[in-house]
N, C-alpha and C positions, 0 to 999 in steps of 0.2 A: 391574427394578420399572417398572411401566408409569405413566407421569404423563400427565395430561390438563391442557392449557394453552392458553391464547390466545398467539399470537406474532406478531411484526412481521418482516418479511424485510429485513435490511439489506445483503446481499451474496450473490451467486450466482457459482459458478465451475463450468464445465463438468469433469467428471470422467469418464473413459474415453468409450466412443463413446455411452452412453446415459444416463448418470447425472449428478446436480449434487450439489455440496458447498454448503449454505447456512449463513450466519450468520444466526440468529434471535435476536432478544430476545424473551425469553418472560416471562410474567407470573410464574410460578412457579419458575423456575429461573435467571432472569437470562439472559445472553448464552451461546448454545448453538450448536454446530456440528453439522449433520446432514448424513449422506451419504443421499441419496435415489435409489435404483436405479431403472433404466427408465423414467424419465420423459420420456426424449427418444426413446422408440419410437414408431413410428407410431401404434400402436393402445393406448398407455400408458393405464392405469387413472388415474394422477395425471398430469396434463398439465404440461409445462415452465411453461405460460402462468399456472398457478395459484402459481408460485413467483418470480413478478417481484419486484424490489426495491420496497419500499412495501406488499407484500401483507399482508392482515390475515387471520390464519389460526387455525383451531382445529386443535390437534395431539394426537394420542395417540402418546407415543414411549416407546421403551425407554431407561432410564436407568441408568447405572451410574457411581458416582463415581469419579473420576481417570482417566476416559476422555476424550480429546479430542474424539472424534466419536461420534455416537450414530445410531441407526437409529429411524426413524418406522414405526408401525403403521397409522396413519391420519392422513390431511390433508385438510381441508374449508375452503373459504373462510368466514371468519366474516363478511365484509362485501365486497361486490363494488362497486368504484368506478363511479361513472356519470359522473364528469366530469373527474377528474384524469387519466386516460389522453387524453382528447379535447380539453382546452384547455390552450393552450401555457403561459399563464401559471401555471396550477394545477400543471401537471407540471414546470415549472421550479422552483417552490418545493418540491414533494415530493422532487424529485431532490437539491436543495441540502441539505434535512433530512436525508435518508438519507446522503448523504456526511458530513454534518457528525456524524452518529451513527457512522458507521463509523470516523472519526478519533479519537472522545472515548469511546466505550462500549466499552472493552476489558477482557475478563476480568471483566465486571460481574457482582456478585451480584444475586440477587433484590432489586428495589426497587419494590414496588407503586406507589407514588406517580410515580416516574418512568415506569413502564411505562403507567399512565393518562394522564399528560400527553403522552407521544408518540402513543398510541393515538387520544385525544380530538383532538389536533391533526390528524391525518391525516382523522379523520371530519368535522371542522369544514372542512377545506380542500376535501374533495369535495362537502359540502353546501351551503355558503355561497353566497350571491348577491351578497355585498359584495366589494369589491375586496381583493384578497390581496397588494397590492404591498408592504406592510409586514410580512406574517405572518412572514417569515424572519428579520427584525431581531428582533422580540418573542420569537420562539422562542430564538433565539440567547443574548438577554440572560437569559431564564429558565432556559434549559438549564443556565447557568452555577451557578445555585443548587444543583441536583440534583447537580452535579459537584463542589461543594465550594468554589467561588470566586466566589461572588455578590459583586457590588460591594458594599464596605463603607460604612456611614454612609447618609446621604441627601444629595441636592442641596439646598443652602441659598443665601441671598444671601451668606452668610459663609463657604460652603463650595462654590464654583462651578466648581472644576476636578476632573476625574477622572483620577488618577494610573493609567495602564494598568499599570505596573509593580507597583505596591503594591496595586491593586484597591480604592482608596478616594478619596473626596471631600476634597479639601484647601483650605485657605484660600488659599494661594499657588500660582501656577502653577509646576509641577516646573521644574528647571533642564534636564532632559533633554527631548528632543522627544516622548516617549511618554506624551502626555495629551490628553484632550479638551478643546476650546473650551468657553466659557460655554454656547453653544447646544447643543453636541452632549452635553454633561454634563445639561443639562436634559432633552434627549431620551431619554438613558439612564435616568434616573429615572422618566420616563413610561413606557417600555417595561417597566420592572421592575414597575409598580404594575398596569398594565392587564391585564386577561384576554385571551387570545388573541382571543376573539370581538370584542374592541373595536379591533383593530389598524387597520382602516379609517379610525378617527376621528382618526388622527394624520396632518396634512398635511404632505407632504414633496416636495421637488422631487427630481427624478431625481438631479441631481447630489448633493444632500446625502444622499439614500437611499445611494448608492453611496460616498460619502465616510465616512459612518457605518459602513457594512458593512466597508470596509477596515480601519477602525480597531478594529472589534470582532474581526476576524480577528488582528489584532496582540495584542489582550486574549487570545485562545486560546492564542496562540503562546508567550506568556510563561508561562501557567499549565498547559498541557498539555504533557507530554513528548513529544518527536518529531512535534509538530503542525507540519506545514509550511504547507500553503496549501490552498484549496479550489478545485478546477478548475471547479466547476460555477458558482461567482458570477460568472465571465465572462459566462455567459450572460444575466444580468439587465441587462447594457449594451444588449441589444438587445431583450428581452422587455418589459422596463418603460421 
């Protein structure tokens, strides 16, 4: 059966001398793995550059239920980035998002809302002229909602601690060490409520940004099986 869908490349692996295996999060089929032959040949019809991580694609693919890998009939760029590949900060944020998705979106069924959220985030990242220093934080917080462990409750004066283990705002500071401070809990609420396009309106020092990122990684470790850490987050110490 032929399926036409949009897709976002999350991972690519070299296969044989001329081919690639790509993990692609698609609009209609969820996470799919495609083997694409001949793309690394000198005169390939589909170039390997089209299949870089983060690429936004239009795909026509042969799809068979219960198969782990599928073949493509046609691949075209749905959008060509103008800034992400050439601006260090945008590239760092884009790579971080891709790595986060690699570690969290596994065997994912179709989810049009999640797909749109990811697609629109990459589009905004490429097009915006505003600072993207906080974009990865707001993406990380809001992705948790789609993954099923959105922070429970709301930050209030009476509930001003966020328990990373339980995923809820609490009245008293938890006895264990895995909770957010008043300030971090307030930031978490703001990041939950703001649209991605408003991430530049939150003022954070580099130190506080890094601290919150480290705590959010802990939050994911508690709620995603086999979630270790993110290698790309170390880039932010230098880039921002």
